[in-house]
C-alpha positions as protocol buffer text, in pm:
chain_id: "A"
residue {
  index: 1
  type: MET
  ca { x: 0 y: 0 z: 0 }
}
residue {
  index: 2
  type: VAL
  ca { x: 283 y: 240 z: 86 }
}
residue {
  index: 3
  type: LYS
  ca { x: 457 y: 175 z: -248 }
}
residue {
  index: 4
  type: ILE
  ca { x: 136 y: 253 z: -437 }
}
residue {
  index: 5
  type: MET
  ca { x: 94 y: 574 z: -238 }
}
residue {
  index: 6
  type: ASN
  ca { x: 455 y: 678 z: -298 }
}
residue {
  index: 7
  type: ASP
  ca { x: 424 y: 615 z: -673 }
}
residue {
  index: 8
  type: LYS
  ca { x: 107 y: 819 z: -682 }
}
residue {
  index: 9
  type: MET
  ca { x: 275 y: 1099 z: -485 }
}
residue {
  index: 10
  type: LYS
  ca { x: 562 y: 1113 z: -736 }
}
residue {
  index: 11
  type: GLU
  ca { x: 305 y: 1149 z: -1012 }
}
residue {
  index: 12
  type: LEU
  ca { x: 126 y: 1425 z: -818 }
}
residue {
  index: 13
  type: VAL
  ca { x: 448 y: 1617 z: -760 }
}
residue {
  index: 14
  type: ARG
  ca { x: 531 y: 1594 z: -1130 }
}
residue {
  index: 15
  type: LEU
  ca { x: 186 y: 1717 z: -1224 }
}
residue {
  index: 16
  type: SER
  ca { x: 195 y: 2000 z: -970 }
}
residue {
  index: 17
  type: SER
  ca { x: 474 y: 2176 z: -1156 }
}
residue {
  index: 18
  type: GLU
  ca { x: 266 y: 2193 z: -1474 }
}
residue {
  index: 19
  type: SER
  ca { x: -82 y: 2229 z: -1330 }
}
residue {
  index: 20
  type: SER
  ca { x: -347 y: 2493 z: -1285 }
}
residue {
  index: 21
  type: ALA
  ca { x: -483 y: 2625 z: -955 }
}
residue {
  index: 22
  type: LEU
  ca { x: -766 y: 2371 z: -965 }
}
residue {
  index: 23
  type: ASP
  ca { x: -520 y: 2087 z: -1008 }
}
residue {
  index: 24
  type: ARG
  ca { x: -311 y: 2221 z: -721 }
}
residue {
  index: 25
  type: ASP
  ca { x: -620 y: 2218 z: -499 }
}
residue {
  index: 26
  type: ILE
  ca { x: -677 y: 1852 z: -585 }
}
residue {
  index: 27
  type: ILE
  ca { x: -312 y: 1775 z: -513 }
}
residue {
  index: 28
  type: GLU
  ca { x: -334 y: 1948 z: -175 }
}
residue {
  index: 29
  type: LYS
  ca { x: -639 y: 1738 z: -89 }
}
residue {
  index: 30
  type: GLN
  ca { x: -449 y: 1424 z: -190 }
}
residue {
  index: 31
  type: LEU
  ca { x: -161 y: 1521 z: 38 }
}
residue {
  index: 32
  type: GLU
  ca { x: -403 y: 1575 z: 328 }
}
residue {
  index: 33
  type: ILE
  ca { x: -560 y: 1234 z: 270 }
}
residue {
  index: 34
  type: LYS
  ca { x: -214 y: 1075 z: 261 }
}
residue {
  index: 35
  type: LYS
  ca { x: -130 y: 1237 z: 595 }
}
residue {
  index: 36
  type: ARG
  ca { x: -449 y: 1094 z: 745 }
}
residue {
  index: 37
  type: ILE
  ca { x: -370 y: 749 z: 608 }
}
residue {
  index: 38
  type: MET
  ca { x: -22 y: 762 z: 760 }
}
residue {
  index: 39
  type: ARG
  ca { x: -163 y: 870 z: 1099 }
}
residue {
  index: 40
  type: VAL
  ca { x: -418 y: 589 z: 1105 }
}
residue {
  index: 41
  type: SER
  ca { x: -154 y: 339 z: 990 }
}
residue {
  index: 42
  type: GLY
  ca { x: 68 y: 460 z: 1274 }
}
residue {
  index: 43
  type: LEU
  ca { x: -214 y: 408 z: 1523 }
}
residue {
  index: 44
  type: ILE
  ca { x: -269 y: 58 z: 1388 }
}
residue {
  index: 45
  type: SER
  ca { x: 102 y: -24 z: 1422 }
}
residue {
  index: 46
  type: LEU
  ca { x: 116 y: 124 z: 1771 }
}
residue {
  index: 47
  type: TYR
  ca { x: -188 y: -77 z: 1875 }
}
residue {
  index: 48
  type: ARG
  ca { x: -30 y: -397 z: 1747 }
}
residue {
  index: 49
  type: ILE
  ca { x: 296 y: -325 z: 1930 }
}
residue {
  index: 50
  type: LYS
  ca { x: 139 y: -221 z: 2261 }
}
residue {
  index: 51
  type: LYS
  ca { x: -150 y: -468 z: 2279 }
}
residue {
  index: 52
  type: GLY
  ca { x: 5 y: -753 z: 2083 }
}
residue {
  index: 53
  type: SER
  ca { x: -318 y: -815 z: 1896 }
}
residue {
  index: 54
  type: ASP
  ca { x: -509 y: -693 z: 1596 }
}
residue {
  index: 55
  type: PRO
  ca { x: -648 y: -339 z: 1617 }
}
residue {
  index: 56
  type: PRO
  ca { x: -1020 y: -266 z: 1629 }
}
residue {
  index: 57
  type: VAL
  ca { x: -1198 y: -328 z: 1301 }
}
residue {
  index: 58
  type: GLU
  ca { x: -1309 y: 37 z: 1297 }
}
residue {
  index: 59
  type: LEU
  ca { x: -948 y: 153 z: 1256 }
}
residue {
  index: 60
  type: LEU
  ca { x: -892 y: -85 z: 968 }
}
residue {
  index: 61
  type: LYS
  ca { x: -1214 y: 32 z: 801 }
}
residue {
  index: 62
  type: ILE
  ca { x: -1110 y: 396 z: 838 }
}
residue {
  index: 63
  type: ARG
  ca { x: -771 y: 322 z: 681 }
}
residue {
  index: 64
  type: ASP
  ca { x: -931 y: 131 z: 393 }
}
residue {
  index: 65
  type: ARG
  ca { x: -1188 y: 404 z: 333 }
}
residue {
  index: 66
  type: LEU
  ca { x: -918 y: 673 z: 325 }
}
residue {
  index: 67
  type: PHE
  ca { x: -701 y: 464 z: 93 }
}
residue {
  index: 68
  type: ASN
  ca { x: -993 y: 410 z: -146 }
}
residue {
  index: 69
  type: GLU
  ca { x: -1069 y: 783 z: -139 }
}
residue {
  index: 70
  type: TYR
  ca { x: -701 y: 854 z: -208 }
}
residue {
  index: 71
  type: MET
  ca { x: -691 y: 620 z: -507 }
}
residue {
  index: 72
  type: LYS
  ca { x: -1008 y: 763 z: -666 }
}
residue {
  index: 73
  type: LYS
  ca { x: -853 y: 1102 z: -735 }
}
């Protein structure tokens, strides 16, 4: 998942240099979504380390929903 996100970010950075204001707005939203995904993924990892078990399903659903939203744009 991280590799896909990084590849998409490289594409977004490339496009940002040759894009309009509307495109830049979309890119900024993508960056915000990526930050949220990374935060939730960090919480999931921390939960696994501290508790030694799988995180609550709600956290996994949030991460999956954010990732799907990220990949749509």
